N, C-alpha and C positions, 0 to 999 in steps of 0.2 A: 520759520525758515527765514534766509532775508531775502530782500524782493531777488531776482536775479538771480539767485546764484544757487547749482543744482544742491540736494539735501543730500546729506552725507551719517553714520556714522562709524563707529569704532569698538573693536575687539579684538583685549588680549588673550592671544593664541601661545598656549606653556607647552613645550617638552622638554625630555629626560636628556642624556647622552646617547646619539644615534643618528638612526636614521626615517624621516616620516613622511608621508605624501598628505597634501591637504587637496583636495577634492571640493569644487566647483557644483554639487548635485542636481539644483535646482532653481530657477527664478521666476520670473513671472508666467502665466497663462499664457497671457495677450500682449503685447508692448515688447519696446526694451527692458530686457533684463540690468541690474545693476551691475557695476563692474566694480574690481576689487582689486587692491597692493598688498600685499603682505610683503612686510620689513623689520627685521629685528629691531626692538628699543636698542637705545642710546647703550647702553650695561654690556648687550646681549652681541651687539654687532660684531666684535673682534672673534666669536670666537661660532659664527652663524654663515653658513654658504645658503642660499637660491637658489635653486636651478627653475626654469623652466621650459617650455617646447622651442626648439630653435625660431629664429626672427621674434619670437617677444621680449617686453623687458625682463630682466627679474625679477620672479613676483606680483608680475600683472598675472591677472586671471578677468578675461574677459568678456568670458559664456558658461552659463553650465555646459560642463563638460572637460574643462579646463581642467587643469590641478599643480600643484606646483610639487617639489621635492626638497624636504628643509636638512641639511646635515649640519648636525650640532653635534659640540665638542667636552659641552656640559650642559645642567638644567638652563634655559633659555626659557625670556618669551620674546616673542614677536608683536607686532601690529599689526591688525587685519582693520585693511581702512573700504569702505563699502562705500559707494558715491554713487547716487541718482545718472542716469544719462538726460539733463537734462532740467528744465525747471520742475515740472508736472511729471516728472520720470518717479519710477516705484522704487522703493530699497527692497524690498521681498524678496528674500535669497535665501537658500540655503550651502550650509559648506560640513564639511565629514575631516577628521583629520585620523590619519590613525597607521602605525608603524609599517616599515617595511618588513619583511622578514629576509633571514642571513639566509646563509646556506644551509645550513642544519635545519631549516624549518619551525625558527624561531626570532622572538621579534626582538631585531640585534638592542632596542633599548630595555628597560628595565622598567621602568614608568610608563602610567599612560597620560599620555597627551588629552591634553583641553582644551575648548575654545571656550573662553568665558563667557558672562553675562555681557551683550551693548551697552559700551558706558552712554550712549545715548537713545538706545532705546526701548526701554522701558521694558521689555517680557524678551525671552529667549526665543520664546516660540507666540507667535499666534491662531487662535481658532477665527476663519474665516468662514460665513455663510452667505447664501442670497437669498434673500427674503423676501416673502410676497407682499408689494408694495412697499419696500424700505432699500430696496435694492442691494447691494452687497455692504454685507455689517463687517468689521474685526475685534473682536476683542483682546486682552490681553491670559494665558492660565489661568484657570478655574471661575472666569468670568463668563456670563448666559449670553447665547446667540438669543435674543426674544426669550423666552425663559413665563414664572409667577406673574413679572409683572405687569408685562407686557407681548403674551404671546401671539404672535403668527407663525403660520407655513411658510419653512424654511425648506427650499429647494433643490440646494447644493452646498456640499461642507470642499473643506480642506486644514490643511495645515500647511502652516509659512513660518519663516525663521529659522531660529537658528536649534537644534533638538540637541542633547548629547551625544558624547561623541559617541558613536557606534549602535548609538541607534535613530529606528527610522517607525515611522508609526501608515501605518497601510492603514488603509477606510475603503468598503463595498457597500456599495450603496442602493438601499430598497424602493426601488418608483412606486409608485401610490398610483398605478394603472386598475386595471380590472381584468385579469387579481393583479396582487403587485408581483412588482419581478425586480431579482435581482440583478444588479450590473456587474462584471468582472472588478478582480481587485483591482485597485487601483496604487499606483507607487506614492511611493511616502515622497508629499511634496505637489500631489497632483488635485484637483480639483472638479469635484464627481457629483454630476447628479444634470439638474437642467436651468434653465434662465429664460422667463417670457413664456412660458407654457403653460402657466398653472396648473406644475404638476406637481406635488410637495411628496417630501419622504415621506416613506411609510415606516421606517427602518434603516439601521447603521449597523456596519459590524468596523470593528476596529482592531487592530494586534501591530502590537510592538516587535519589530525585526533589528535584524541586525547583533555583532559577540556581545553589547553587551547590553544585549535587552531582559537577561534575566535578571538584571539588578534594578528593575525598574517596573511600576504596574503601573496602567489606564485607571482613572477611577472619572468616570462619564455619570453624568446626570440627565436623564434626557426628560420632556414633555410631551405627552400625546393627545389631544384631541379632547378633552371628557375626560380623562385618566388623573390616576397620583403624579406626584412626583417619582421614579424608579430610578435606582444608582446600581452601577455594575460597577465591580471593580476587579484587573484580573490581566494577564499580556496579551489575554484576547478576548473579547466582549461582542458580545451582541444585544440590541437595545429596538425592539418590536410593539406594539401598543396592543393591547390585550386580546380584539380584534383578530390582529395583521394588515388591518391597513386605514387603523386610524392617522392622520395627520403629523408628523412633527413638529410642533408649537416649541420647543423651548430645547436648548444644548448647551453644557459646556463640560469644558472635559481639562483634564489636568494629567499629570504626572508625578507619581510619588514612588519613593525612593523605597526600594524595599527596607524592613527593619535591621536584617543582618547586614544589608550595607551600609547602614549610617554612619558605620565608621571605616574609613582608613581608604574608600573606593572618590576615587576625584570624580566631581559634576563638568561637566562639557557644557553647560547651560545656567541659566540663572538657577539659583537656589532654591528648593520646595518650598514653599509659603506651610508656616505649621497649618495654618486651616486649611488646606488642603485635604489634610489626613481628619482635622476635626468635622469637615463636615460629611466626611461618607461617615457618621452619628446621628445625623439628622433626623427626625423625625421620616416615615413614609408613605406616615395615614394622612399628611397632609394634603385634600383635595385641591383643584385646582382647575382650570376647564385648558389643560393640558399635560404631557406626562409621558414616560416613555422607560424602557429597561430591556435587559432581557430578560 
């Protein structure tokens, strides 16, 4: 990042002919969330209109909860530029785009819109966690938080960044109290658990939500202290140690497109790497000083 300049990234949004709404779903849990500007690309600007709330510049998204309406006469590409507020500001933000239903209760557009992978942001979403003695840690999809190479107690987790269009990931944490206690389900984009209380998680539940969630499944590996790696996959998964109270000391989460959706389905985030499928075949008999599973 250039000294003195706020960090930014760019994402391409593609739509067909019709009406759509882009939602600014979530930003950072504390501090200032980034701002965003939606503009048609040069080749699309002649047949695309963007409307924002009264008093706002067209296409400007100032904070979570804002939205912009897109009217396109034909298939088009738009640029979504996400900019941190200040040099130390965060780029953590989630967006969702969906067609607007017509009077007959059907989408005006025949194609599914999509948000492409960020051009300057590596992965479409990140797994974030607060790890004991390490602080907040973030990894790309399919990367380990702590894990077999460096296990450590995980105290809080969340998903941030761009998810596929029409897909959310809700999380329910199991706190390592005596006895362990499940908290309420948290919406997509929330950070759940504790910080600074030396209270590790003893389990997690994750589930996919949204109209396009049937096209995807979660691929989750977890390590609980003293147990083997445990792998779970599906649209809803639960990971808890064998005794139900072991600390979670390793976690990785990926999204895999269902096999029957591989052809003809538009992905709204980064493409799912092939190794996400391959890792589901890993041996479950390796024993580390951490593990977990449903």
